[in-house]
TINU-148146 format. One record per atom (N, C-alpha, C): residue in three letters; residue number from 1; atom name; x, y, z. Coordinates in steps of 0.02 Angstrom, whole numbers. Example, Ala and Ser with C-alpha at 12.3 -4.5 7.8 and 13.67 -1.06 7.14 Angstrom:
<nodes>
+------+------+------+--------+--------+--------+
| resn | resi | name |     px |     py |     pz |
+------+------+------+--------+--------+--------+
|  ALA |    1 |    N |    660 |   -284 |    390 |
|  ALA |    1 |   CA |    615 |   -225 |    390 |
|  ALA |    1 |    C |    660 |   -165 |    390 |
|  SER |    2 |    N |    642 |   -112 |    354 |
|  SER |    2 |   CA |    684 |    -53 |    357 |
|  SER |    2 |    C |    645 |      2 |    394 |
+------+------+------+--------+--------+--------+
</nodes>
This chain:
<nodes>
+------+------+------+--------+--------+--------+
| resn | resi | name |     px |     py |     pz |
+------+------+------+--------+--------+--------+
|  MET |    1 |    N |  -1251 |    905 |    405 |
|  MET |    1 |   CA |  -1269 |    839 |    427 |
|  MET |    1 |    C |  -1242 |    787 |    378 |
|  LEU |    2 |    N |  -1211 |    737 |    405 |
|  LEU |    2 |   CA |  -1183 |    684 |    363 |
|  LEU |    2 |    C |  -1238 |    635 |    343 |
|  ARG |    3 |    N |  -1235 |    611 |    282 |
|  ARG |    3 |   CA |  -1281 |    559 |    260 |
|  ARG |    3 |    C |  -1241 |    498 |    240 |
|  THR |    4 |    N |  -1272 |    441 |    248 |
|  THR |    4 |   CA |  -1240 |    379 |    230 |
|  THR |    4 |    C |  -1275 |    349 |    170 |
|  PHE |    5 |    N |  -1236 |    326 |    122 |
|  PHE |    5 |   CA |  -1264 |    294 |     62 |
|  PHE |    5 |    C |  -1237 |    223 |     59 |
|  GLU |    6 |    N |  -1281 |    176 |     44 |
|  GLU |    6 |   CA |  -1258 |    107 |     36 |
|  GLU |    6 |    C |  -1235 |     96 |    -36 |
|  ALA |    7 |    N |  -1181 |     58 |    -43 |
|  ALA |    7 |   CA |  -1155 |     44 |   -110 |
|  ALA |    7 |    C |  -1123 |    -25 |   -109 |
|  LEU |    8 |    N |  -1117 |    -54 |   -168 |
|  LEU |    8 |   CA |  -1080 |   -116 |   -177 |
|  LEU |    8 |    C |  -1016 |    -99 |   -213 |
|  LEU |    9 |    N |   -960 |   -123 |   -188 |
|  LEU |    9 |   CA |   -896 |   -111 |   -221 |
|  LEU |    9 |    C |   -884 |   -169 |   -268 |
|  LYS |   10 |    N |   -881 |   -154 |   -332 |
|  LYS |   10 |   CA |   -868 |   -205 |   -384 |
|  LYS |   10 |    C |   -806 |   -184 |   -422 |
|  GLY |   11 |    N |   -750 |   -214 |   -404 |
|  GLY |   11 |   CA |   -686 |   -194 |   -434 |
|  GLY |   11 |    C |   -671 |   -122 |   -415 |
|  LYS |   12 |    N |   -669 |    -78 |   -465 |
|  LYS |   12 |   CA |   -654 |     -8 |   -452 |
|  LYS |   12 |    C |   -718 |     35 |   -449 |
|  PHE |   13 |    N |   -775 |      5 |   -452 |
|  PHE |   13 |   CA |   -837 |     43 |   -458 |
|  PHE |   13 |    C |   -883 |     33 |   -398 |
|  LEU |   14 |    N |   -920 |     86 |   -380 |
|  LEU |   14 |   CA |   -971 |     82 |   -328 |
|  LEU |   14 |    C |  -1039 |     79 |   -362 |
|  GLU |   15 |    N |  -1081 |     35 |   -339 |
|  GLU |   15 |   CA |  -1149 |     31 |   -364 |
|  GLU |   15 |    C |  -1195 |     46 |   -305 |
|  TRP |   16 |    N |  -1232 |    101 |   -311 |
|  TRP |   16 |   CA |  -1277 |    121 |   -257 |
|  TRP |   16 |    C |  -1334 |     71 |   -251 |
|  THR |   17 |    N |  -1350 |     50 |   -190 |
|  THR |   17 |   CA |  -1402 |      0 |   -181 |
|  THR |   17 |    C |  -1468 |     30 |   -158 |
|  ASN |   18 |    N |  -1467 |     85 |   -124 |
|  ASN |   18 |   CA |  -1529 |    117 |   -101 |
|  ASN |   18 |    C |  -1529 |    189 |   -123 |
|  ASP |   19 |    N |  -1536 |    233 |    -76 |
|  ASP |   19 |   CA |  -1535 |    305 |    -88 |
|  ASP |   19 |    C |  -1466 |    323 |   -117 |
|  ALA |   20 |    N |  -1464 |    366 |   -166 |
|  ALA |   20 |   CA |  -1400 |    386 |   -196 |
|  ALA |   20 |    C |  -1393 |    461 |   -193 |
|  PRO |   21 |    N |  -1332 |    486 |   -189 |
|  PRO |   21 |   CA |  -1322 |    558 |   -188 |
|  PRO |   21 |    C |  -1337 |    587 |   -257 |
|  GLN |   22 |    N |  -1354 |    652 |   -259 |
|  GLN |   22 |   CA |  -1364 |    685 |   -323 |
|  GLN |   22 |    C |  -1297 |    686 |   -359 |
|  GLN |   23 |    N |  -1297 |    670 |   -423 |
|  GLN |   23 |   CA |  -1235 |    667 |   -460 |
|  GLN |   23 |    C |  -1239 |    713 |   -520 |
|  SER |   24 |    N |  -1180 |    736 |   -540 |
|  SER |   24 |   CA |  -1175 |    775 |   -601 |
|  SER |   24 |    C |  -1127 |    737 |   -647 |
|  ASP |   25 |    N |  -1107 |    769 |   -701 |
|  ASP |   25 |   CA |  -1060 |    737 |   -748 |
|  ASP |   25 |    C |   -989 |    735 |   -721 |
|  ARG |   26 |    N |   -976 |    777 |   -673 |
|  ARG |   26 |   CA |   -907 |    777 |   -645 |
|  ARG |   26 |    C |   -900 |    720 |   -594 |
|  PRO |   27 |    N |   -838 |    698 |   -584 |
|  PRO |   27 |   CA |   -826 |    643 |   -536 |
|  PRO |   27 |    C |   -849 |    662 |   -466 |
|  LEU |   28 |    N |   -876 |    615 |   -430 |
|  LEU |   28 |   CA |   -900 |    626 |   -362 |
|  LEU |   28 |    C |   -848 |    598 |   -314 |
|  LYS |   29 |    N |   -823 |    641 |   -270 |
|  LYS |   29 |   CA |   -775 |    619 |   -220 |
|  LYS |   29 |    C |   -813 |    587 |   -163 |
|  VAL |   30 |    N |   -796 |    525 |   -146 |
|  VAL |   30 |   CA |   -831 |    489 |    -93 |
|  VAL |   30 |    C |   -781 |    463 |    -42 |
|  TYR |   31 |    N |   -804 |    455 |     18 |
|  TYR |   31 |   CA |   -766 |    423 |     71 |
|  TYR |   31 |    C |   -803 |    359 |     89 |
|  VAL |   32 |    N |   -769 |    303 |     90 |
|  VAL |   32 |   CA |   -801 |    239 |    105 |
|  VAL |   32 |    C |   -769 |    212 |    169 |
|  THR |   33 |    N |   -809 |    195 |    217 |
|  THR |   33 |   CA |   -784 |    166 |    279 |
|  THR |   33 |    C |   -805 |     93 |    280 |
|  LEU |   34 |    N |   -756 |     49 |    282 |
|  LEU |   34 |   CA |   -771 |    -22 |    286 |
|  LEU |   34 |    C |   -778 |    -41 |    359 |
|  LEU |   35 |    N |   -834 |    -69 |    377 |
|  LEU |   35 |   CA |   -845 |    -89 |    446 |
|  LEU |   35 |    C |   -815 |   -158 |    457 |
|  GLU |   36 |    N |   -784 |   -165 |    515 |
|  GLU |   36 |   CA |   -754 |   -230 |    531 |
|  GLU |   36 |    C |   -809 |   -282 |    539 |
|  GLU |   37 |    N |   -797 |   -339 |    511 |
|  GLU |   37 |   CA |   -843 |   -394 |    521 |
|  GLU |   37 |    C |   -830 |   -425 |    589 |
|  LYS |   38 |    N |   -881 |   -450 |    619 |
|  LYS |   38 |   CA |   -871 |   -482 |    684 |
|  LYS |   38 |    C |   -824 |   -541 |    676 |
|  SER |   39 |    N |   -781 |   -549 |    723 |
|  SER |   39 |   CA |   -733 |   -603 |    721 |
|  SER |   39 |    C |   -769 |   -670 |    725 |
|  SER |   40 |    N |   -741 |   -719 |    690 |
|  SER |   40 |   CA |   -773 |   -785 |    691 |
|  SER |   40 |    C |   -756 |   -824 |    754 |
|  ILE |   41 |    N |   -709 |   -798 |    795 |
|  ILE |   41 |   CA |   -694 |   -833 |    857 |
|  ILE |   41 |    C |   -721 |   -792 |    916 |
|  SER |   42 |    N |   -739 |   -826 |    968 |
|  SER |   42 |   CA |   -768 |   -792 |   1026 |
|  SER |   42 |    C |   -714 |   -756 |   1066 |
|  ALA |   43 |    N |   -736 |   -710 |   1108 |
|  ALA |   43 |   CA |   -689 |   -673 |   1150 |
|  ALA |   43 |    C |   -651 |   -720 |   1196 |
|  ASP |   44 |    N |   -684 |   -771 |   1222 |
|  ASP |   44 |   CA |   -651 |   -819 |   1267 |
|  ASP |   44 |    C |   -597 |   -858 |   1231 |
|  LEU |   45 |    N |   -611 |   -879 |   1169 |
|  LEU |   45 |   CA |   -561 |   -917 |   1130 |
|  LEU |   45 |    C |   -502 |   -872 |   1113 |
|  ARG |   46 |    N |   -517 |   -810 |   1094 |
|  ARG |   46 |   CA |   -463 |   -762 |   1078 |
|  ARG |   46 |    C |   -419 |   -750 |   1139 |
|  ARG |   47 |    N |   -451 |   -741 |   1198 |
|  ARG |   47 |   CA |   -414 |   -730 |   1260 |
|  ARG |   47 |    C |   -369 |   -790 |   1275 |
|  GLN |   48 |    N |   -396 |   -851 |   1266 |
|  GLN |   48 |   CA |   -357 |   -911 |   1279 |
|  GLN |   48 |    C |   -297 |   -916 |   1232 |
|  LYS |   49 |    N |   -306 |   -898 |   1168 |
|  LYS |   49 |   CA |   -250 |   -899 |   1121 |
|  LYS |   49 |    C |   -196 |   -849 |   1141 |
|  ILE |   50 |    N |   -217 |   -790 |   1164 |
|  ILE |   50 |   CA |   -168 |   -740 |   1186 |
|  ILE |   50 |    C |   -129 |   -766 |   1246 |
|  VAL |   51 |    N |   -164 |   -798 |   1293 |
|  VAL |   51 |   CA |   -131 |   -827 |   1352 |
|  VAL |   51 |    C |    -79 |   -879 |   1330 |
|  GLU |   52 |    N |    -98 |   -922 |   1283 |
|  GLU |   52 |   CA |    -51 |   -974 |   1259 |
|  GLU |   52 |    C |     10 |   -942 |   1227 |
|  ILE |   53 |    N |      1 |   -891 |   1187 |
|  ILE |   53 |   CA |     57 |   -857 |   1154 |
|  ILE |   53 |    C |    103 |   -825 |   1206 |
|  LEU |   54 |    N |     74 |   -791 |   1256 |
|  LEU |   54 |   CA |    115 |   -760 |   1308 |
|  LEU |   54 |    C |    152 |   -812 |   1350 |
|  GLU |   55 |    N |    120 |   -869 |   1363 |
|  GLU |   55 |   CA |    154 |   -922 |   1400 |
|  GLU |   55 |    C |    214 |   -949 |   1360 |
|  LYS |   56 |    N |    205 |   -957 |   1294 |
|  LYS |   56 |   CA |    261 |   -980 |   1251 |
|  LYS |   56 |    C |    317 |   -930 |   1251 |
|  LEU |   57 |    N |    300 |   -866 |   1248 |
|  LEU |   57 |   CA |    351 |   -813 |   1249 |
|  LEU |   57 |    C |    389 |   -814 |   1315 |
|  ALA |   58 |    N |    353 |   -821 |   1371 |
|  ALA |   58 |   CA |    385 |   -824 |   1436 |
|  ALA |   58 |    C |    431 |   -885 |   1442 |
|  ALA |   59 |    N |    409 |   -942 |   1416 |
|  ALA |   59 |   CA |    448 |  -1004 |   1419 |
|  ALA |   59 |    C |    511 |   -999 |   1376 |
|  SER |   60 |    N |    509 |   -960 |   1323 |
|  SER |   60 |   CA |    567 |   -955 |   1278 |
|  SER |   60 |    C |    623 |   -912 |   1308 |
|  GLN |   61 |    N |    608 |   -875 |   1360 |
|  GLN |   61 |   CA |    657 |   -832 |   1394 |
|  GLN |   61 |    C |    692 |   -786 |   1345 |
|  THR |   62 |    N |    653 |   -757 |   1301 |
|  THR |   62 |   CA |    679 |   -713 |   1249 |
|  THR |   62 |    C |    719 |   -655 |   1277 |
|  PHE |   63 |    N |    698 |   -627 |   1333 |
|  PHE |   63 |   CA |    731 |   -569 |   1361 |
|  PHE |   63 |    C |    770 |   -585 |   1425 |
|  ALA |   64 |    N |    791 |   -647 |   1431 |
|  ALA |   64 |   CA |    826 |   -670 |   1492 |
|  ALA |   64 |    C |    891 |   -632 |   1504 |
|  GLU |   65 |    N |    923 |   -609 |   1450 |
|  GLU |   65 |   CA |    987 |   -574 |   1459 |
|  GLU |   65 |    C |    979 |   -504 |   1488 |
|  ILE |   66 |    N |    919 |   -479 |   1490 |
|  ILE |   66 |   CA |    906 |   -412 |   1518 |
|  ILE |   66 |    C |    898 |   -419 |   1594 |
|  LYS |   67 |    N |    949 |   -395 |   1630 |
|  LYS |   67 |   CA |    949 |   -403 |   1703 |
|  LYS |   67 |    C |    906 |   -350 |   1737 |
|  ASP |   68 |    N |    907 |   -288 |   1711 |
|  ASP |   68 |   CA |    869 |   -233 |   1741 |
|  ASP |   68 |    C |    823 |   -204 |   1687 |
|  PRO |   69 |    N |    761 |   -227 |   1684 |
|  PRO |   69 |   CA |    715 |   -204 |   1631 |
|  PRO |   69 |    C |    705 |   -128 |   1630 |
|  VAL |   70 |    N |    703 |    -97 |   1689 |
|  VAL |   70 |   CA |    693 |    -24 |   1692 |
|  VAL |   70 |    C |    752 |     12 |   1660 |
|  ALA |   71 |    N |    813 |     -8 |   1677 |
|  ALA |   71 |   CA |    872 |     23 |   1649 |
|  ALA |   71 |    C |    875 |     11 |   1573 |
|  TRP |   72 |    N |    859 |    -49 |   1553 |
|  TRP |   72 |   CA |    858 |    -66 |   1481 |
|  TRP |   72 |    C |    809 |    -21 |   1444 |
|  HIS |   73 |    N |    750 |    -13 |   1472 |
|  HIS |   73 |   CA |    699 |     28 |   1440 |
|  HIS |   73 |    C |    722 |    101 |   1435 |
|  GLN |   74 |    N |    751 |    127 |   1488 |
|  GLN |   74 |   CA |    776 |    196 |   1487 |
|  GLN |   74 |    C |    830 |    204 |   1434 |
|  GLU |   75 |    N |    874 |    155 |   1428 |
|  GLU |   75 |   CA |    926 |    158 |   1378 |
|  GLU |   75 |    C |    897 |    158 |   1307 |
|  MET |   76 |    N |    846 |    116 |   1296 |
|  MET |   76 |   CA |    814 |    112 |   1230 |
|  MET |   76 |    C |    777 |    176 |   1213 |
|  ARG |   77 |    N |    751 |    212 |   1264 |
|  ARG |   77 |   CA |    710 |    271 |   1253 |
|  ARG |   77 |    C |    750 |    336 |   1259 |
|  GLN |   78 |    N |    815 |    333 |   1256 |
|  GLN |   78 |   CA |    855 |    395 |   1261 |
|  GLN |   78 |    C |    833 |    445 |   1209 |
|  ASN |   79 |    N |    832 |    508 |   1230 |
|  ASN |   79 |   CA |    813 |    561 |   1182 |
|  ASN |   79 |    C |    865 |    566 |   1128 |
|  ARG |   80 |    N |    842 |    577 |   1067 |
|  ARG |   80 |   CA |    886 |    585 |   1011 |
|  ARG |   80 |    C |    859 |    642 |    968 |
|  ALA |   81 |    N |    903 |    671 |    928 |
|  ALA |   81 |   CA |    881 |    725 |    884 |
|  ALA |   81 |    C |    834 |    698 |    832 |
|  LEU |   82 |    N |    779 |    732 |    822 |
|  LEU |   82 |   CA |    731 |    712 |    771 |
|  LEU |   82 |    C |    752 |    739 |    704 |
|  PRO |   83 |    N |    738 |    704 |    650 |
|  PRO |   83 |   CA |    757 |    728 |    583 |
|  PRO |   83 |    C |    727 |    797 |    571 |
|  GLY |   84 |    N |    769 |    843 |    549 |
|  GLY |   84 |   CA |    746 |    911 |    535 |
|  GLY |   84 |    C |    738 |    955 |    596 |
|  ARG |   85 |    N |    755 |    929 |    655 |
|  ARG |   85 |   CA |    749 |    967 |    718 |
|  ARG |   85 |    C |    814 |    965 |    758 |
|  GLU |   86 |    N |    869 |    968 |    724 |
|  GLU |   86 |   CA |    933 |    966 |    760 |
|  GLU |   86 |    C |    938 |   1027 |    805 |
|  GLU |   87 |    N |    967 |   1016 |    864 |
|  GLU |   87 |   CA |    971 |   1070 |    914 |
|  GLU |   87 |    C |   1021 |   1122 |    897 |
+------+------+------+--------+--------+--------+
</nodes>
């Protein structure tokens, strides 16, 4: 069973804030998972920003020279020998 321990990260050191694992004199290997903080912008605002960016990209006609997107994609994705796996 996995247990979770709270700690404060101060520079290179962890300071346990509540329950702490049993420790010995040898170094303790730990895994720390940083949880994402909630975004400061709402989902609606984020969605609107994405729409604006996509509209700017479409208006710039960045890929206008590509006449057949399917053929272009197939050409870009041609199989090639992988390093260390030559046929």
